[in-house]
C-alpha angles and dihedrals in degrees: 000000000000116000124235090248091052091050091048090052092046090049092051091051093047092050092048090048092051093047088057093057100072111131129211090230142347118215134172089255090054090049089054091048090049093049096045091050090055092047092051092051093046092051092047091052097036092239118172098218141141116219126202128181123187129189105198106315094334123100103223100171133023133161134164115201129209111291097033127111137202085267088075089059089052092051089048092054092050094047091049092052090052094049093046091050097045099030093224136083119295090238092055089050092051095045091047091059092042090053088058091047091245134129109239099222094043094047095046097035087225110144117252088224089064107027135035130178096210122128123261106080121086130178118249103223131188122205111255092010109058127212113008101164148332139260115205132184123187131179107064134067108301093251091053092047088052093046093052092050093047093047091051092051091046090053091049091049093048090056094065137059119273119265116255 
């Protein structure tokens, strides 16, 4: 079991990581680039994942790779609801409740069938605007889903000039 101090340190690192992922913009073309980059990586590594990208309420990219099931789409929907409600990654939400020794669904009274605090969904945030969408990965361990999403956003951010 992870100690409270370990969880606090992990949460601090996750929050710092997320704060470094603000983009200067997020267009449909960038959503396509983001999604294709994830698909390429998944195919190279034979990862059975489903990828979902939303801009506002609109799904702008979605792919399910070999080895996934409709259950992955269900997990994606529940992770997205959590991120939209709490405005931070689903992993941060889950770890925040774990650090308090509380079960997320029990503490919030949000139904497990609609909300999950499992890693894999991260907010897409634009400097000066805030959250404009979500990037979700489902199919691996929650920490790996989260890591893939974060790495993809970091690559997208690195490919553009810095914000003023």
